[in-house]
N, CA, C and O atoms as a DFTB+ gen file, in Angstrom:
264 C
 N C O
     1  1     -38.254      -6.213      22.057
     2  2     -37.931      -6.144      21.255
     3  2     -36.540      -5.027      20.801
     4  3     -36.225      -4.463      19.753
     5  1     -36.173      -5.058      21.673
     6  2     -35.038      -3.472      21.316
     7  2     -33.929      -4.597      20.740
     8  3     -32.906      -4.212      20.173
     9  1     -34.261      -6.190      20.962
    10  2     -33.109      -7.090      21.131
    11  2     -33.401      -7.092      19.317
    12  3     -32.443      -7.377      18.598
    13  1     -34.496      -6.825      18.802
    14  2     -34.803      -7.607      17.133
    15  2     -34.285      -6.654      16.983
    16  3     -33.229      -7.080      16.517
    17  1     -34.133      -5.131      17.024
    18  2     -34.181      -3.262      16.527
    19  2     -32.514      -3.664      16.299
    20  3     -31.914      -3.448      15.246
    21  1     -31.978      -4.222      17.380
    22  2     -30.142      -4.446      17.470
    23  2     -29.967      -5.277      16.322
    24  3     -29.157      -4.692      15.603
    25  1     -30.291      -6.256      15.837
    26  2     -29.756      -6.489      15.058
    27  2     -30.603      -6.266      13.598
    28  3     -29.983      -6.597      12.587
    29  1     -31.438      -5.939      13.491
    30  2     -32.160      -5.740      12.253
    31  2     -30.712      -4.182      11.637
    32  3     -30.197      -3.901      10.555
    33  1     -30.620      -3.681      12.867
    34  2     -29.438      -2.044      12.558
    35  2     -28.077      -2.399      12.860
    36  3     -27.291      -1.457      12.753
    37  1     -27.351      -4.031      13.375
    38  2     -26.387      -4.537      13.116
    39  2     -25.981      -4.857      11.170
    40  3     -25.393      -4.344      10.218
    41  1     -26.926      -6.250      11.614
    42  2     -27.572      -6.306       9.745
    43  2     -27.673      -5.563       8.439
    44  3     -27.337      -5.901       7.304
    45  1     -28.380      -4.146       9.031
    46  2     -28.319      -3.286       8.214
    47  2     -27.013      -2.334       7.623
    48  3     -26.829      -1.789       6.535
    49  1     -26.113      -2.416       9.016
    50  2     -24.854      -1.534       8.983
    51  2     -23.907      -3.206       7.421
    52  3     -23.476      -3.037       6.280
    53  1     -23.995      -4.289       8.141
    54  2     -23.164      -4.511       7.660
    55  2     -23.502      -4.989       5.648
    56  3     -22.658      -5.081       4.757
    57  1     -24.471      -5.119       5.593
    58  2     -25.296      -4.578       4.246
    59  2     -24.505      -3.759       3.996
    60  3     -23.389      -3.956       3.516
    61  1     -25.007      -2.699       4.304
    62  2     -24.366      -1.090       3.538
    63  2     -22.995      -1.353       3.448
    64  3     -22.614      -1.568       2.298
    65  1     -22.345      -1.389       4.114
    66  2     -20.416      -1.999       4.288
    67  2     -20.542      -2.538       3.309
    68  3     -20.280      -1.620       2.532
    69  1     -20.835      -3.689       2.486
    70  2     -20.160      -4.540       1.455
    71  2     -20.171      -4.231       0.842
    72  3     -21.308      -3.768       0.750
    73  1     -19.370      -3.888      -0.445
    74  2     -18.939      -3.787      -1.987
    75  2     -18.929      -4.966      -2.902
    76  3     -18.916      -4.854      -4.128
    77  1     -18.938      -6.465      -2.049
    78  2     -19.314      -7.102      -3.566
    79  2     -19.651      -6.806      -4.970
    80  3     -20.642      -6.139      -5.268
    81  1     -19.058      -7.163      -5.596
    82  2     -19.102      -6.428      -7.074
    83  2     -19.174      -4.970      -6.943
    84  3     -20.144      -4.729      -7.661
    85  1     -18.954      -4.360      -6.696
    86  2     -18.921      -2.747      -6.587
    87  2     -17.793      -2.474      -7.572
    88  3     -17.408      -1.305      -7.584
    89  1     -17.260      -3.217      -8.300
    90  2     -15.655      -2.918      -9.285
    91  2     -16.378      -3.345     -10.264
    92  3     -16.174      -2.625     -11.241
    93  1     -17.240      -4.293     -10.518
    94  2     -17.916      -4.938     -11.408
    95  2     -19.163      -3.749     -12.710
    96  3     -19.380      -3.416     -13.875
    97  1     -19.656      -3.577     -11.002
    98  2     -20.966      -2.415     -12.035
    99  2     -19.570      -1.354     -12.279
   100  3     -19.794      -0.270     -12.817
   101  1     -18.791      -1.542     -12.055
   102  2     -18.199       0.735     -11.919
   103  2     -17.130      -0.275     -13.572
   104  3     -16.202       0.337     -14.102
   105  1     -17.382      -1.231     -13.907
   106  2     -17.091      -1.785     -15.396
   107  2     -17.761      -1.393     -16.019
   108  3     -17.558      -0.434     -16.763
   109  1     -18.869      -2.076     -15.898
   110  2     -19.640      -1.544     -16.512
   111  2     -21.164      -0.779     -17.325
   112  3     -22.084      -0.810     -18.142
   113  1     -20.297      -0.040     -16.083
   114  2     -21.099       1.030     -16.085
   115  2     -19.541       1.758     -16.981
   116  3     -19.646       2.266     -18.098
   117  1     -18.663       1.698     -16.492
   118  2     -17.305       2.071     -18.295
   119  2     -17.357       1.766     -19.206
   120  3     -17.460       2.555     -20.145
   121  1     -17.307       0.448     -19.351
   122  2     -17.889      -0.377     -20.869
   123  2     -19.747       0.956     -22.031
   124  3     -20.089       1.566     -23.044
   125  1     -20.036       0.594     -20.964
   126  2     -21.027       1.701     -21.345
   127  2     -20.854       2.569     -21.836
   128  3     -21.014       2.687     -23.051
   129  1     -20.413       3.615     -20.966
   130  2     -20.300       4.876     -21.457
   131  2     -19.035       4.387     -23.173
   132  3     -19.125       4.929     -24.275
   133  1     -18.339       3.612     -22.901
   134  2     -17.478       3.649     -24.307
   135  2     -18.195       3.836     -24.909
   136  3     -18.357       5.026     -25.177
   137  1     -19.160       2.789     -25.573
   138  2     -19.433       2.275     -26.035
   139  2     -20.657       3.405     -26.596
   140  3     -21.176       3.347     -27.711
   141  1     -20.942       4.342     -25.624
   142  2     -21.459       5.625     -26.417
   143  2     -20.477       6.333     -26.894
   144  3     -20.117       6.432     -28.067
   145  1     -20.045       6.829     -25.948
   146  2     -18.556       7.623     -26.858
   147  2     -18.914       7.000     -28.470
   148  3     -19.386       7.423     -29.525
   149  1     -18.414       5.840     -27.959
   150  2     -18.040       5.506     -29.576
   151  2     -19.235       5.359     -30.813
   152  3     -19.122       5.099     -32.010
   153  1     -20.489       5.666     -29.907
   154  2     -21.973       5.448     -31.138
   155  2     -21.867       7.244     -31.699
   156  3     -22.287       7.659     -32.779
   157  1     -21.172       8.095     -30.583
   158  2     -21.799       9.152     -31.177
   159  2     -19.972       9.322     -31.683
   160  3     -19.841      10.339     -31.002
   161  1     -18.931       9.182     -32.139
   162  2     -18.235       9.423     -33.301
   163  2     -18.038       9.271     -34.006
   164  3     -17.222       9.855     -34.719
   165  1     -19.130       7.773     -34.366
   166  2     -18.996       7.028     -35.617
   167  2     -20.578       8.109     -36.129
   168  3     -20.514       8.546     -37.278
   169  1     -21.189       8.286     -35.742
   170  2     -22.331       9.783     -35.860
   171  2     -21.561      10.822     -36.251
   172  3     -21.663      11.323     -37.371
   173  1     -20.833      11.174     -35.461
   174  2     -19.912      12.320     -36.489
   175  2     -18.972      11.926     -37.692
   176  3     -18.457      12.889     -38.261
   177  1     -18.768      11.104     -38.010
   178  2     -16.983      10.336     -38.199
   179  2     -18.045      10.524     -39.810
   180  3     -17.867      11.384     -40.672
   181  1     -19.226       9.325     -39.811
   182  2     -19.903       9.447     -40.630
   183  2     -20.601      11.231     -41.019
   184  3     -19.919      11.411     -42.028
   185  1     -20.935      11.755     -40.967
   186  2     -21.226      13.143     -41.305
   187  2     -20.252      13.242     -42.290
   188  3     -19.108      12.883     -42.013
   189  1     -20.711      13.988     -44.214
   190  2     -19.694      14.596     -44.907
   191  2     -19.494      16.072     -44.927
   192  3     -19.177      16.659     -45.962
   193  1     -19.693      16.720     -43.699
   194  2     -18.870      18.127     -42.980
   195  2     -17.991      17.427     -42.266
   196  3     -16.811      17.705     -42.483
   197  1     -18.150      16.843     -41.710
   198  2     -16.811      16.595     -40.599
   199  2     -15.850      15.961     -41.048
   200  3     -14.720      16.126     -40.589
   201  1     -16.198      14.825     -42.366
   202  2     -14.965      13.507     -42.879
   203  2     -14.125      14.883     -43.758
   204  3     -12.901      15.005     -43.750
   205  1     -15.042      15.806     -44.457
   206  2     -14.496      16.838     -45.191
   207  2     -13.193      17.752     -45.001
   208  3     -12.209      18.009     -45.694
   209  1     -13.826      18.255     -43.264
   210  2     -12.739      18.912     -42.156
   211  2     -11.752      18.197     -41.483
   212  3     -10.768      18.870     -41.176
   213  1     -11.743      17.327     -41.250
   214  2     -10.899      16.011     -41.337
   215  2      -9.790      16.230     -42.329
   216  3      -8.769      16.897     -42.164
   217  1     -10.185      15.526     -43.428
   218  2      -9.903      15.425     -44.680
   219  2      -8.777      17.057     -45.213
   220  3      -7.910      17.025     -46.087
   221  1      -9.133      18.196     -44.451
   222  2      -8.264      19.263     -44.960
   223  2      -7.669      20.085     -43.844
   224  3      -7.323      21.264     -43.775
   225  1      -7.662      18.742     -42.707
   226  2      -6.454      18.887     -41.473
   227  2      -5.403      17.891     -41.922
   228  3      -4.258      18.341     -41.892
   229  1      -5.577      16.227     -42.466
   230  2      -4.761      15.916     -42.565
   231  2      -4.174      16.291     -43.867
   232  3      -2.962      16.078     -43.901
   233  1      -4.803      16.912     -45.228
   234  2      -4.285      17.470     -46.607
   235  2      -2.827      18.228     -46.463
   236  3      -1.802      18.152     -47.141
   237  1      -3.360      19.416     -44.637
   238  2      -3.124      20.330     -44.637
   239  2      -1.633      20.365     -43.372
   240  3      -0.782      21.252     -43.314
   241  1      -1.713      19.199     -42.548
   242  2      -0.472      18.830     -42.006
   243  2       0.442      18.054     -42.918
   244  3       1.609      18.331     -42.640
   245  1       0.355      17.259     -43.821
   246  2       0.734      16.594     -44.874
   247  2       1.541      17.268     -45.726
   248  3       2.769      17.182     -45.725
   249  1       0.651      18.183     -46.722
   250  2       1.375      18.787     -47.386
   251  2       2.924      20.198     -46.664
   252  3       3.699      20.718     -47.467
   253  1       2.976      20.439     -45.424
   254  2       3.501      20.577     -44.603
   255  2       4.698      20.189     -44.397
   256  3       5.824      20.684     -44.460
   257  1       4.488      19.740     -44.279
   258  2       5.493      18.436     -44.340
   259  2       6.918      18.124     -45.219
   260  3       7.999      17.629     -44.899
   261  1       6.397      18.634     -46.416
   262  2       7.513      17.921     -47.610
   263  2       7.906      19.371     -47.963
   264  3       8.748      19.587     -48.835
């Protein structure tokens, strides 16, 4: 019985240390976060108030340059 427990412990140790596929999962989470951030930006930029604010900033910056 203790031999079976020892084998199980070694197998679990090996499986828990196995990091194959970890970087793929990290990339997938990063891509999902980037898509979510892009969706929030699109929603913000689609609103009229934010568009007016940005146009005011850009107009002010361009008028000071000339």
